[in-house]
C-alpha positions in Angstrom: 15.8 2.8 43.8 12.0 3.1 43.5 10.0 1.8 40.6 9.5 5.4 39.5 13.2 6.2 39.7 14.0 3.2 37.4 11.2 4.3 35.0 12.4 7.9 34.9 16.0 6.7 34.2 14.7 4.6 31.3 12.7 7.5 29.8 15.7 9.9 30.1 18.0 7.4 28.4 15.6 7.0 25.5 15.3 10.7 25.2 12.4 10.6 22.8 9.2 8.6 23.5 7.5 7.9 20.1 3.7 8.7 20.4 2.0 5.9 18.4 -1.5 5.8 16.8 -2.2 2.3 15.6 -5.4 1.4 13.6 -4.4 -2.2 13.2 -2.8 -4.4 15.9 -0.9 -6.3 13.3 1.2 -3.3 12.7 2.3 -3.1 16.3 5.2 -5.6 16.3 6.8 -4.3 13.0 6.6 -0.8 14.4 8.1 -1.8 17.7 11.0 -3.6 16.0 11.5 -0.6 13.7 11.7 1.8 16.6 14.0 -0.4 18.6 16.3 -1.0 15.6 16.4 2.8 15.1 17.5 3.4 18.7 14.3 4.5 20.2 13.1 1.4 22.1 9.9 3.0 23.5 6.3 3.4 22.4 3.4 5.4 23.9 0.5 3.7 22.3 -2.4 6.1 22.4 -5.9 5.0 23.4 -7.4 6.8 20.4 -8.3 3.6 18.5 -9.9 0.3 19.1 -6.6 -1.4 18.4 -4.8 0.2 21.3 -5.0 -2.6 23.9 -4.2 -5.4 21.5 -1.3 -3.4 20.1 0.2 -2.9 23.5 -0.2 -6.6 24.2 1.5 -7.5 21.0 4.5 -5.2 21.6 4.8 -6.3 25.3 4.8 -10.0 24.2 6.9 -9.8 21.0 9.2 -6.8 21.7 10.4 -7.2 25.3 13.2 -4.7 24.9 10.7 -1.9 24.0 9.4 0.2 26.9 5.7 0.1 25.9 3.1 2.2 27.6 -0.3 3.8 27.0 -1.1 7.3 26.0 -4.2 9.5 25.8 -5.5 7.7 29.0 -8.5 9.7 30.1 -10.0 7.6 32.9 -9.3 4.8 35.3 -11.0 2.1 33.1 -8.6 2.9 30.3 -5.6 2.8 32.7 -6.7 -0.6 34.0 -7.2 -1.9 30.5 -3.8 -0.7 29.3 -1.9 -2.2 32.3 -3.8 -5.5 31.9 -2.6 -5.5 28.3 1.0 -5.1 29.4 1.5 -1.3 29.5 4.5 -0.4 31.7 3.5 3.3 32.0 0.5 5.5 31.6 0.5 9.0 30.0 -2.4 11.5 29.8 -3.0 14.6 27.7 -4.4 16.3 30.8 -4.9 14.8 34.2 -7.6 13.0 36.1 -6.9 12.5 39.7 -8.6 9.1 39.7 -6.1 7.9 37.1 -3.1 9.4 38.9 -4.1 7.9 42.2 -4.9 4.5 40.8 -1.5 4.4 39.0 0.4 5.5 42.1 -1.4 3.1 44.4 -0.7 0.2 42.0 3.0 1.3 41.4 2.3 2.0 37.7 4.5 4.9 36.4 2.3 7.7 35.3 3.0 11.0 33.5 -0.1 13.2 33.5 -0.1 16.5 31.7 -0.2 20.0 33.1 0.7 23.4 31.6 -0.3 26.0 34.2 1.1 26.6 37.7 -2.2 25.5 39.2 -2.1 22.2 37.4 1.5 21.5 38.2 0.9 22.4 41.8 -2.0 19.9 42.0 0.2 17.1 40.5 3.2 17.9 42.7 1.0 17.6 45.7 -0.1 14.1 44.5 3.5 13.0 44.4 4.1 13.4 40.7 7.7 14.3 39.8 7.4 14.5 36.0 4.7 16.3 34.0 3.8 16.0 30.4 3.7 19.5 28.8 1.1 19.3 26.1 0.5 20.7 23.6 4.0 22.2 24.0 4.0 24.5 21.0 0.7 26.1 21.7 1.5 26.7 25.4 4.8 28.5 24.8 7.2 25.6 24.5 10.6 25.9 26.1 10.1 29.5 27.5 7.0 28.4 29.5 8.7 25.3 30.7 11.7 27.3 32.0 9.3 29.7 33.8 7.6 26.8 35.5 10.8 25.0 36.3 12.1 28.1 38.1 9.2 27.8 40.6 8.8 24.0 40.8 12.4 23.3 41.5 13.3 19.7 40.8 10.2 19.0 38.9 10.7 17.8 35.3 8.7 18.0 32.1 8.1 15.9 29.0 7.1 18.3 26.2 4.9 16.8 23.5 3.2 18.5 20.6 5.3 20.5 18.1 8.5 18.7 19.0 10.5 17.7 15.9 14.0 17.0 14.7 14.7 20.7 14.3 14.0 21.7 17.9 14.6 18.5 19.8 18.2 19.4 20.6 17.2 22.7 22.2 14.5 21.0 24.3 16.8 18.3 25.6 19.5 20.7 26.5 17.4 22.1 29.3 17.9 20.1 32.6 14.2 20.5 33.5 13.3 18.3 30.5 13.6 14.6 31.1 12.7 13.6 27.5 10.3 14.6 24.7 7.3 12.9 23.1 7.1 12.9 19.4 5.2 11.6 16.4 7.4 12.8 13.5 9.2 9.5 13.3 6.1 7.3 13.2 3.2 9.3 11.8 -0.1 7.3 11.4 0.0 7.5 7.6 3.5 6.0 7.6 2.4 3.2 9.8 -0.7 2.5 7.7 1.5 2.4 4.5 3.9 0.0 6.1 6.9 2.3 5.8 8.8 0.7 8.7 12.1 1.2 7.0 11.5 4.9 6.9 10.3 4.9 10.5 13.6 3.1 11.5 15.6 5.7 9.6 13.8 8.7 11.2 14.2 7.0 14.6 17.9 6.6 14.0 18.2 10.3 13.2 16.3 11.2 16.4 18.4 8.9 18.5 21.6 10.5 17.1 20.3 13.9 18.2 19.6 12.5 21.7 23.1 11.0 21.9 24.8 13.9 20.3 
């Protein structure tokens, strides 16, 4: 089994990868523990704030059972920074071939985004097997993913953007979807307010949908 196969298995098992925006690194460990206790032991910490690298480092060090990675990675410098902090995977809202190639050459699992046949073709030709489909709702959601999957046989997708507890089951029922990304269980306002019990509760509900 390759490093990517093991990563894909972990992602598929989790079913929902929480997309996390952290303004304060001190919130990282309580959040990681809440997600894990709720049954979603993963966190895609976005590089939208100055606290991202320290937050990844804190979760990597204090929550070893949580699959922690970096999101909103736009360039190679951010990818290096994230991996140095302990990120076990890299996710992008689009794709930069420099990031993709750096990750693959350093055996860092990477899920770049693509929503058109041209974009998916480019990523497939780089050796990428799973594409983030973002923003999913705005680009046609499940119907568009099914159309792409009929052409890119065997390629899989991780829809993010507009995924919620109401449509999660429908997304995950499609074999072309490896997992979904979501923010509804850990919205930034909830994290800032310290509502970790609520985050745990919503994570538990999402995990039940995944397992059910």
